[in-house]
N, C-alpha and C positions, 0 to 999 in steps of 0.2 A: 758788675758793681765793684767799686773799690771801697773798702772799709778803712777809715782813718781811726787809729786807736791811740788814746792819750790818757794821762792820769793827772787829775787835779789834786794838788796839795797846796792850799792857800795861794792859788794862782788862777782864780776864776777870770780875772780880767784878761790874762794871757789866752785862756781857752776861748774867750770871746773874740779876740783878735785872730786866732787860728781859724775859727769858724767863718769870720768875715773874709779871710783870704781864700778859703775854699769856695765861697759864693762868688768872689771876684774873679777867681781863676779856676773855674770848674773843670772836672773831667768831662769827656764827651758822653760818658755813661752815668748811671745813678751813683750817688755818693752817700755814704753812711758814716757819720761821726759818732763814735762810741766813747764816752767819757766815764772812767772809773773815778768817782769822787771820794778820795781818801781823806777829805776834810768836810764832812757833811754840814758843818756850821758855816761853810763858805758856799753860799747859794750860787748856782749856775743858771742864769736866766736865758736859756737858749730855746728857740722854737724852730722846729723843722719846717721844710716846705717841699714842693714837688721835686726839687733837684737834690736837696740835702736833708736826709732824715737824721734825727738826733735821738740818741739813746743815752741816758745818764743813769748810772748805777751807784748808789751810795754804798760805801764799804768801810770796814775797819781797815786802818792803814797797815797792810802787811808788806809794804814796799812797792817799788816801781815795777819790778818784774811780775809780781803777783797781780798788781793792778792791770798791767797790760794783758795778762792771761785772762783775767775776768772779762775785760773788754773783748778779747778775741772770742771767748765762749759765747758772747752775746751778739757777735757780728755775723754777717752773712756774705760778705764780699768774696769773690773768687781771688781778688788781689787785696793785699793788706799794706797799709802804710803805718809804720810805727812813728809817732811824732811826739816830741816833747811839747808841753803846752805853750812854750815860748817860741815855737816854730811857725813860720808862715810859708805857704806854697807860692810859687810864681807862675806866670802864664805858661801853660803847656807842660808843666813838670810832671803831673800825674800821668798824663797820656804817654809822654815819652818814656817814663819808667815802665808802664804796662807794655808798651810796644816792644821794649827791649826784652822783658820777661817772656813775651809771646814768641819772639823771634829766636831767642837763644836759651834753649833748655839747660845748657851747661852753666848758666848764671843763676845762682840761688838767691843772692842778695844784691840789690842795687843801692848804691850810696850816692846821693846828690852832692854837688858842690854847695857848701854853706857859706853864706855871707853875713857879716855883722849888719846891724841896722844902718851903719854908715856906708855900707857897700864893700867894705874891706873883706877879702877872702879869708875864711877860717880854714886853716889846715886841719881837716878833720879825719883824714886817712892816716892809718898807722901800720907799723910793723908789729908783729907779736913781741911780747915782752921778753927781754933777756935780763939776767941778773944785773949787769952794769946799768941798764936802763932803769930797772926798778929801784936800785939804790940811789942813782943820781937824781931820780924824780923827787926823792925825799931829802936831798942834800941842800944845805944853805947855798951852795954854789949856784944852783938853779935860780934862787931868788935874786942873786946878784947879776943875772943875765948872761952867765957863762953857758955856752952851748957847744960841748965837744962834738966831734964828727959823728960818733956813734949815736948820740941823742938826736942830732939833726936827721940822721937816716931813719931813726924810729919815728920821728914826726913827719917823714916823707916830704921834707921841705923842697926837694928837687922834683917832685912829681909834676908831670906836664899838666897844664890846665886846658889843653885844646883837644885832647883825645881821651877816650875811655881807657882805663888802665886797671888791671887786676891788682888788688891790694890784700894784705893779710886781714885787716879789719878796719872798721871806722866807727866814729862816735855815734851812739844810738839816738841822737837827736832827731834824725830822719832816716828811715830805711824803708825800702820797698821789697816785697817778697810775695810769692804765691802761697795761697792758703794750703794747697796740697803738699807743700814742702814742710809745713809745720807739724808738730805733734798734735794729736787730737785734742789735748787739753790746754794747749797754749803755745806761745812762741818762745818764752824764756824759761830758764831754769830758776825756780823760785828760791833756791838756796842763796841766791844773790839778792839781798834786800835792796841794795842800791849800788850801782856801778858793777862793771865786769859782766853783766848780763849780755852786753853787746859783744864783748870779746868772745864770750863763750858761744853765742849764737853763730858768729862768723867762723870760729874754729870748727864747730859741728858741721857747718856748711862745707868747709874744706874736707872734713873727714868723710862725708858721704859722696865726695867726688864732684861737687859743684864749686863754682867760683864766686868770689866777692868782687863786684865790679864798681869802681869809682867812675862816675860819669859827669864830668864838669858841665856838659851842656844842659843837664838837669839841675836847676838851682832852687834852693830854699833859703829863707832868711831865718837866722837863729840869734836870739838875744842871749848869747852864751854867757853865763855868770862865772863859770870855772870855780865854784865854791870848794871843790875837793882839792884844789892845789895846795891849800894851807892845811898841813896835817894836824893842826891844833884846833880844828873846828869839828863839829859833828859830821859834816860831809866828809872831811878828811878821815875821820875814824871809820865811817862806813866804807870808804874806798880801801882802807887798809884791811878791814875785815873781809871784804870781797876778794881782794888780792890773795889773802891767805886761803879763802875757800876755793878759789880757782886753782891755786897751787896744790891743795889737798885733793881736789877732784881729779887732776891729771898727773899727780905725782911729780910735779915740777912745773917748768915753764915751757910748754910744747911750742914747736915751730910749725910752719906751714907744711903739711904732708907732701912728700915728693910723689908725683903721679907714678903709678906702676906701669911698666912697659912689658909687652909680651913679645 
């Protein structure tokens, strides 16, 4: 079984589209969609069937990371997909991710290629943050479309789209992983209310000696809104808070661990 974990926050229509994509492009095994409903006033009218079971848990909004962890605790799958509610799977995506996790124990997180609704590729893989990147990301120069070389490297703009590649981390809109590689109480560190839970998960994956693998042949569709890009919004504030929490947790901005040699 694969368990698809998501969080609803005033996005029940998106959750419905996610469920529809799971039924249209099912895994070869049983599927379980677990939704933490962080806005109980937003009704989610989903009904399970013999291929896709549905579990909905109403919850006080403690953030995306905590919502995914609650869904994880209610899930049963040996394999887990973390999905934003505005994500859709495509044909064969779940089975290809599971096959990779079965075949390669050194890979701990599988990141699919993400496409916009119009089919355009979203560059969702990233290098770990450096101070120049962190400062430039909040600079007005970015809003003017200026993209220095160090920022293009951070965005992995030259990453090949025809072969799997190891990357530092990737946007948490869609991630595949093994249940056994997760902590017993959840996937994410709940000190991150919103944002940086994906950076932290990937860094912990590298710390335990596993890789984060970006696999362009596995595709998902993502209606990415990028609301955190503007620092003068609530999402931008959450992004800044999570950035500071990440820095505090690791005493700085850590880079990918160098494998030890014997």
